[in-house]
Structure formats: C-alpha cells, structure tokens
PDB file with SEQRES, HELIX, SHEET and CRYST1 records, atoms N, CA, C and O in Angstrom:
SEQRES   1 A   47  UNK UNK UNK UNK UNK UNK UNK UNK UNK UNK UNK UNK UNK          
SEQRES   2 A   47  UNK UNK UNK UNK UNK UNK UNK UNK UNK UNK UNK UNK UNK          
SEQRES   3 A   47  UNK UNK UNK UNK UNK UNK UNK UNK UNK UNK UNK UNK UNK          
SEQRES   4 A   47  UNK UNK UNK UNK UNK UNK UNK UNK                              
HELIX    1 AA1 UNK A    2  UNK A   38  1                                  37    
HELIX    2 AA2 UNK A   42  UNK A   46  1                                   5    
CRYST1    1.000    1.000    1.000  90.00  90.00  90.00 P 1           1          
ATOM      1  N   UNK A   1     -26.995-200.297 -78.867  1.00  0.00           N  
ATOM      2  CA  UNK A   1     -26.660-199.054 -78.117  1.00  0.00           C  
ATOM      3  C   UNK A   1     -26.652-199.268 -76.620  1.00  0.00           C  
ATOM      4  O   UNK A   1     -25.779-198.763 -75.914  1.00  0.00           O  
ATOM      5  N   UNK A   2     -27.672-200.055 -76.117  1.00  0.00           N  
ATOM      6  CA  UNK A   2     -27.714-200.244 -74.684  1.00  0.00           C  
ATOM      7  C   UNK A   2     -26.679-201.105 -74.154  1.00  0.00           C  
ATOM      8  O   UNK A   2     -26.245-200.905 -73.019  1.00  0.00           O  
ATOM      9  N   UNK A   3     -26.220-202.106 -74.927  1.00  0.00           N  
ATOM     10  CA  UNK A   3     -25.217-203.016 -74.469  1.00  0.00           C  
ATOM     11  C   UNK A   3     -23.869-202.208 -74.423  1.00  0.00           C  
ATOM     12  O   UNK A   3     -23.030-202.514 -73.576  1.00  0.00           O  
ATOM     13  N   UNK A   4     -23.647-201.215 -75.284  1.00  0.00           N  
ATOM     14  CA  UNK A   4     -22.408-200.434 -75.290  1.00  0.00           C  
ATOM     15  C   UNK A   4     -22.476-199.589 -74.071  1.00  0.00           C  
ATOM     16  O   UNK A   4     -21.465-199.423 -73.388  1.00  0.00           O  
ATOM     17  N   UNK A   5     -23.636-199.033 -73.754  1.00  0.00           N  
ATOM     18  CA  UNK A   5     -23.766-198.145 -72.558  1.00  0.00           C  
ATOM     19  C   UNK A   5     -23.482-198.925 -71.284  1.00  0.00           C  
ATOM     20  O   UNK A   5     -22.750-198.430 -70.426  1.00  0.00           O  
ATOM     21  N   UNK A   6     -24.030-200.122 -71.127  1.00  0.00           N  
ATOM     22  CA  UNK A   6     -23.729-201.011 -70.057  1.00  0.00           C  
ATOM     23  C   UNK A   6     -22.209-201.395 -69.878  1.00  0.00           C  
ATOM     24  O   UNK A   6     -21.654-201.419 -68.780  1.00  0.00           O  
ATOM     25  N   UNK A   7     -21.618-201.683 -71.041  1.00  0.00           N  
ATOM     26  CA  UNK A   7     -20.179-202.025 -71.071  1.00  0.00           C  
ATOM     27  C   UNK A   7     -19.305-200.796 -70.592  1.00  0.00           C  
ATOM     28  O   UNK A   7     -18.367-200.920 -69.804  1.00  0.00           O  
ATOM     29  N   UNK A   8     -19.705-199.612 -71.142  1.00  0.00           N  
ATOM     30  CA  UNK A   8     -18.991-198.384 -70.773  1.00  0.00           C  
ATOM     31  C   UNK A   8     -19.126-198.059 -69.332  1.00  0.00           C  
ATOM     32  O   UNK A   8     -18.182-197.593 -68.694  1.00  0.00           O  
ATOM     33  N   UNK A   9     -20.361-198.316 -68.780  1.00  0.00           N  
ATOM     34  CA  UNK A   9     -20.587-198.059 -67.359  1.00  0.00           C  
ATOM     35  C   UNK A   9     -19.762-199.043 -66.438  1.00  0.00           C  
ATOM     36  O   UNK A   9     -19.226-198.662 -65.398  1.00  0.00           O  
ATOM     37  N   UNK A  10     -19.705-200.355 -66.912  1.00  0.00           N  
ATOM     38  CA  UNK A  10     -18.946-201.237 -66.132  1.00  0.00           C  
ATOM     39  C   UNK A  10     -17.435-200.839 -66.055  1.00  0.00           C  
ATOM     40  O   UNK A  10     -16.806-200.914 -65.000  1.00  0.00           O  
ATOM     41  N   UNK A  11     -16.863-200.391 -67.289  1.00  0.00           N  
ATOM     42  CA  UNK A  11     -15.517-200.056 -67.426  1.00  0.00           C  
ATOM     43  C   UNK A  11     -15.202-198.851 -66.590  1.00  0.00           C  
ATOM     44  O   UNK A  11     -14.159-198.796 -65.939  1.00  0.00           O  
ATOM     45  N   UNK A  12     -16.119-197.851 -66.597  1.00  0.00           N  
ATOM     46  CA  UNK A  12     -15.853-196.589 -65.868  1.00  0.00           C  
ATOM     47  C   UNK A  12     -15.961-196.917 -64.411  1.00  0.00           C  
ATOM     48  O   UNK A  12     -15.119-196.437 -63.653  1.00  0.00           O  
ATOM     49  N   UNK A  13     -16.879-197.660 -63.956  1.00  0.00           N  
ATOM     50  CA  UNK A  13     -17.006-198.075 -62.500  1.00  0.00           C  
ATOM     51  C   UNK A  13     -15.719-198.795 -62.005  1.00  0.00           C  
ATOM     52  O   UNK A  13     -15.230-198.564 -60.899  1.00  0.00           O  
ATOM     53  N   UNK A  14     -15.185-199.713 -62.926  1.00  0.00           N  
ATOM     54  CA  UNK A  14     -13.969-200.410 -62.481  1.00  0.00           C  
ATOM     55  C   UNK A  14     -12.792-199.433 -62.309  1.00  0.00           C  
ATOM     56  O   UNK A  14     -11.973-199.483 -61.391  1.00  0.00           O  
ATOM     57  N   UNK A  15     -12.818-198.491 -63.365  1.00  0.00           N  
ATOM     58  CA  UNK A  15     -11.678-197.516 -63.336  1.00  0.00           C  
ATOM     59  C   UNK A  15     -11.708-196.691 -62.124  1.00  0.00           C  
ATOM     60  O   UNK A  15     -10.688-196.484 -61.467  1.00  0.00           O  
ATOM     61  N   UNK A  16     -12.950-196.177 -61.791  1.00  0.00           N  
ATOM     62  CA  UNK A  16     -13.206-195.274 -60.630  1.00  0.00           C  
ATOM     63  C   UNK A  16     -12.774-196.064 -59.327  1.00  0.00           C  
ATOM     64  O   UNK A  16     -12.087-195.547 -58.446  1.00  0.00           O  
ATOM     65  N   UNK A  17     -13.236-197.348 -59.291  1.00  0.00           N  
ATOM     66  CA  UNK A  17     -12.873-198.139 -58.121  1.00  0.00           C  
ATOM     67  C   UNK A  17     -11.372-198.411 -57.937  1.00  0.00           C  
ATOM     68  O   UNK A  17     -10.875-198.429 -56.811  1.00  0.00           O  
ATOM     69  N   UNK A  18     -10.684-198.613 -59.008  1.00  0.00           N  
ATOM     70  CA  UNK A  18      -9.291-198.816 -58.880  1.00  0.00           C  
ATOM     71  C   UNK A  18      -8.555-197.487 -58.509  1.00  0.00           C  
ATOM     72  O   UNK A  18      -7.634-197.458 -57.692  1.00  0.00           O  
ATOM     73  N   UNK A  19      -9.014-196.426 -59.149  1.00  0.00           N  
ATOM     74  CA  UNK A  19      -8.397-195.067 -58.754  1.00  0.00           C  
ATOM     75  C   UNK A  19      -8.653-194.820 -57.277  1.00  0.00           C  
ATOM     76  O   UNK A  19      -7.762-194.450 -56.512  1.00  0.00           O  
ATOM     77  N   UNK A  20      -9.902-195.040 -56.911  1.00  0.00           N  
ATOM     78  CA  UNK A  20     -10.146-194.779 -55.423  1.00  0.00           C  
ATOM     79  C   UNK A  20      -9.367-195.671 -54.537  1.00  0.00           C  
ATOM     80  O   UNK A  20      -8.956-195.226 -53.465  1.00  0.00           O  
ATOM     81  N   UNK A  21      -9.128-196.898 -54.891  1.00  0.00           N  
ATOM     82  CA  UNK A  21      -8.330-197.759 -54.063  1.00  0.00           C  
ATOM     83  C   UNK A  21      -6.850-197.201 -54.058  1.00  0.00           C  
ATOM     84  O   UNK A  21      -6.196-197.146 -53.017  1.00  0.00           O  
ATOM     85  N   UNK A  22      -6.374-196.800 -55.250  1.00  0.00           N  
ATOM     86  CA  UNK A  22      -4.986-196.321 -55.283  1.00  0.00           C  
ATOM     87  C   UNK A  22      -4.872-195.079 -54.477  1.00  0.00           C  
ATOM     88  O   UNK A  22      -3.939-194.950 -53.684  1.00  0.00           O  
ATOM     89  N   UNK A  23      -5.768-194.164 -54.639  1.00  0.00           N  
ATOM     90  CA  UNK A  23      -5.727-192.860 -53.863  1.00  0.00           C  
ATOM     91  C   UNK A  23      -5.863-193.189 -52.338  1.00  0.00           C  
ATOM     92  O   UNK A  23      -5.244-192.479 -51.545  1.00  0.00           O  
ATOM     93  N   UNK A  24      -6.623-194.205 -51.888  1.00  0.00           N  
ATOM     94  CA  UNK A  24      -6.754-194.577 -50.563  1.00  0.00           C  
ATOM     95  C   UNK A  24      -5.402-195.015 -50.037  1.00  0.00           C  
ATOM     96  O   UNK A  24      -4.963-194.585 -48.970  1.00  0.00           O  
ATOM     97  N   UNK A  25      -4.754-195.869 -50.797  1.00  0.00           N  
ATOM     98  CA  UNK A  25      -3.459-196.388 -50.410  1.00  0.00           C  
ATOM     99  C   UNK A  25      -2.430-195.310 -50.255  1.00  0.00           C  
ATOM    100  O   UNK A  25      -1.623-195.355 -49.326  1.00  0.00           O  
ATOM    101  N   UNK A  26      -2.433-194.358 -51.122  1.00  0.00           N  
ATOM    102  CA  UNK A  26      -1.523-193.220 -51.090  1.00  0.00           C  
ATOM    103  C   UNK A  26      -1.755-192.397 -49.841  1.00  0.00           C  
ATOM    104  O   UNK A  26      -0.816-191.972 -49.167  1.00  0.00           O  
ATOM    105  N   UNK A  27      -3.087-192.172 -49.532  1.00  0.00           N  
ATOM    106  CA  UNK A  27      -3.410-191.332 -48.356  1.00  0.00           C  
ATOM    107  C   UNK A  27      -3.220-192.074 -47.127  1.00  0.00           C  
ATOM    108  O   UNK A  27      -2.894-191.465 -46.108  1.00  0.00           O  
ATOM    109  N   UNK A  28      -3.398-193.386 -47.119  1.00  0.00           N  
ATOM    110  CA  UNK A  28      -3.317-194.198 -45.820  1.00  0.00           C  
ATOM    111  C   UNK A  28      -1.809-194.395 -45.416  1.00  0.00           C  
ATOM    112  O   UNK A  28      -1.501-194.482 -44.228  1.00  0.00           O  
ATOM    113  N   UNK A  29      -0.944-194.458 -46.348  1.00  0.00           N  
ATOM    114  CA  UNK A  29       0.518-194.645 -45.988  1.00  0.00           C  
ATOM    115  C   UNK A  29       1.130-193.535 -45.248  1.00  0.00           C  
ATOM    116  O   UNK A  29       1.719-193.833 -44.209  1.00  0.00           O  
ATOM    117  N   UNK A  30       1.088-192.269 -45.620  1.00  0.00           N  
ATOM    118  CA  UNK A  30       1.622-191.219 -44.850  1.00  0.00           C  
ATOM    119  C   UNK A  30       0.950-191.023 -43.458  1.00  0.00           C  
ATOM    120  O   UNK A  30       1.610-190.668 -42.481  1.00  0.00           O  
ATOM    121  N   UNK A  31      -0.360-191.262 -43.404  1.00  0.00           N  
ATOM    122  CA  UNK A  31      -1.030-191.076 -42.157  1.00  0.00           C  
ATOM    123  C   UNK A  31      -0.663-192.133 -41.144  1.00  0.00           C  
ATOM    124  O   UNK A  31      -0.647-191.847 -39.947  1.00  0.00           O  
ATOM    125  N   UNK A  32      -0.382-193.277 -41.552  1.00  0.00           N  
ATOM    126  CA  UNK A  32      -0.016-194.413 -40.684  1.00  0.00           C  
ATOM    127  C   UNK A  32       1.430-194.115 -40.217  1.00  0.00           C  
ATOM    128  O   UNK A  32       1.784-194.384 -39.069  1.00  0.00           O  
ATOM    129  N   UNK A  33       2.266-193.551 -41.136  1.00  0.00           N  
ATOM    130  CA  UNK A  33       3.672-193.230 -40.759  1.00  0.00           C  
ATOM    131  C   UNK A  33       3.657-192.079 -39.731  1.00  0.00           C  
ATOM    132  O   UNK A  33       4.474-192.082 -38.809  1.00  0.00           O  
ATOM    133  N   UNK A  34       2.747-191.094 -39.869  1.00  0.00           N  
ATOM    134  CA  UNK A  34       2.687-189.982 -38.988  1.00  0.00           C  
ATOM    135  C   UNK A  34       2.271-190.508 -37.583  1.00  0.00           C  
ATOM    136  O   UNK A  34       2.892-190.234 -36.556  1.00  0.00           O  
ATOM    137  N   UNK A  35       1.149-191.298 -37.639  1.00  0.00           N  
ATOM    138  CA  UNK A  35       0.622-191.756 -36.351  1.00  0.00           C  
ATOM    139  C   UNK A  35       1.663-192.760 -35.706  1.00  0.00           C  
ATOM    140  O   UNK A  35       1.654-192.949 -34.490  1.00  0.00           O  
ATOM    141  N   UNK A  36       2.449-193.321 -36.440  1.00  0.00           N  
ATOM    142  CA  UNK A  36       3.482-194.267 -35.904  1.00  0.00           C  
ATOM    143  C   UNK A  36       4.585-193.527 -35.215  1.00  0.00           C  
ATOM    144  O   UNK A  36       5.157-194.017 -34.242  1.00  0.00           O  
ATOM    145  N   UNK A  37       4.925-192.234 -35.754  1.00  0.00           N  
ATOM    146  CA  UNK A  37       5.879-191.431 -35.147  1.00  0.00           C  
ATOM    147  C   UNK A  37       5.392-190.547 -34.013  1.00  0.00           C  
ATOM    148  O   UNK A  37       6.182-190.063 -33.201  1.00  0.00           O  
ATOM    149  N   UNK A  38       4.119-190.346 -33.968  1.00  0.00           N  
ATOM    150  CA  UNK A  38       3.525-189.379 -32.965  1.00  0.00           C  
ATOM    151  C   UNK A  38       3.848-189.781 -31.448  1.00  0.00           C  
ATOM    152  O   UNK A  38       4.269-188.910 -30.687  1.00  0.00           O  
ATOM    153  N   UNK A  39       3.658-191.061 -31.014  1.00  0.00           N  
ATOM    154  CA  UNK A  39       3.790-191.357 -29.633  1.00  0.00           C  
ATOM    155  C   UNK A  39       5.186-191.079 -29.076  1.00  0.00           C  
ATOM    156  O   UNK A  39       5.365-190.880 -27.874  1.00  0.00           O  
ATOM    157  N   UNK A  40       6.206-191.072 -30.009  1.00  0.00           N  
ATOM    158  CA  UNK A  40       7.541-190.932 -29.489  1.00  0.00           C  
ATOM    159  C   UNK A  40       7.853-189.449 -29.076  1.00  0.00           C  
ATOM    160  O   UNK A  40       8.639-189.231 -28.154  1.00  0.00           O  
ATOM    161  N   UNK A  41       7.234-188.427 -29.762  1.00  0.00           N  
ATOM    162  CA  UNK A  41       7.376-187.060 -29.346  1.00  0.00           C  
ATOM    163  C   UNK A  41       6.058-186.241 -29.496  1.00  0.00           C  
ATOM    164  O   UNK A  41       5.928-185.434 -30.417  1.00  0.00           O  
ATOM    165  N   UNK A  42       5.107-186.462 -28.592  1.00  0.00           N  
ATOM    166  CA  UNK A  42       3.858-185.721 -28.621  1.00  0.00           C  
ATOM    167  C   UNK A  42       3.949-184.210 -28.292  1.00  0.00           C  
ATOM    168  O   UNK A  42       3.153-183.377 -28.727  1.00  0.00           O  
ATOM    169  N   UNK A  43       5.016-183.933 -27.467  1.00  0.00           N  
ATOM    170  CA  UNK A  43       5.168-182.541 -27.113  1.00  0.00           C  
ATOM    171  C   UNK A  43       5.451-181.614 -28.264  1.00  0.00           C  
ATOM    172  O   UNK A  43       5.018-180.462 -28.274  1.00  0.00           O  
ATOM    173  N   UNK A  44       6.192-182.132 -29.250  1.00  0.00           N  
ATOM    174  CA  UNK A  44       6.533-181.384 -30.407  1.00  0.00           C  
ATOM    175  C   UNK A  44       5.226-181.054 -31.212  1.00  0.00           C  
ATOM    176  O   UNK A  44       5.072-179.958 -31.751  1.00  0.00           O  
ATOM    177  N   UNK A  45       4.352-181.995 -31.261  1.00  0.00           N  
ATOM    178  CA  UNK A  45       3.094-181.844 -32.036  1.00  0.00           C  
ATOM    179  C   UNK A  45       2.150-180.842 -31.354  1.00  0.00           C  
ATOM    180  O   UNK A  45       1.379-180.132 -32.000  1.00  0.00           O  
ATOM    181  N   UNK A  46       2.248-180.821 -30.042  1.00  0.00           N  
ATOM    182  CA  UNK A  46       1.400-179.891 -29.252  1.00  0.00           C  
ATOM    183  C   UNK A  46       1.790-178.444 -29.295  1.00  0.00           C  
ATOM    184  O   UNK A  46       0.922-177.574 -29.222  1.00  0.00           O  
ATOM    185  N   UNK A  47       3.060-178.153 -29.410  1.00  0.00           N  
ATOM    186  CA  UNK A  47       3.518-176.824 -29.477  1.00  0.00           C  
ATOM    187  C   UNK A  47       3.177-176.009 -30.689  1.00  0.00           C  
ATOM    188  O   UNK A  47       3.562-174.843 -30.778  1.00  0.00           O  
TER     189      UNK A  47                                                      
END                                                                             
C-alpha cells in the first residue's frame, strides 16, 4: 500500500510540474509579445 502511495505521489507531482510548465509557457508567450510591442507606441497604452 505504501509503495503504491509513493508511486501515485511521484506521478501526480510529475503531472503537476508538466502542467505548470505548460501554463507558464502559455502565459509567458503573450506577455513577451506585448512587452515587445510596447516600446513602439507607449502613448496608446497610456491613454
């Protein structure tokens, strides 16, 4: 029973880690695109 619990914990941790990395990548891509476009027209963002 203990070994199954350890195995399940390892699997769930791996899954959570991969999901977190995936979400991080999805979140980082649009923000980097926005920050890349910002210097070109900062007046539009201030209005």
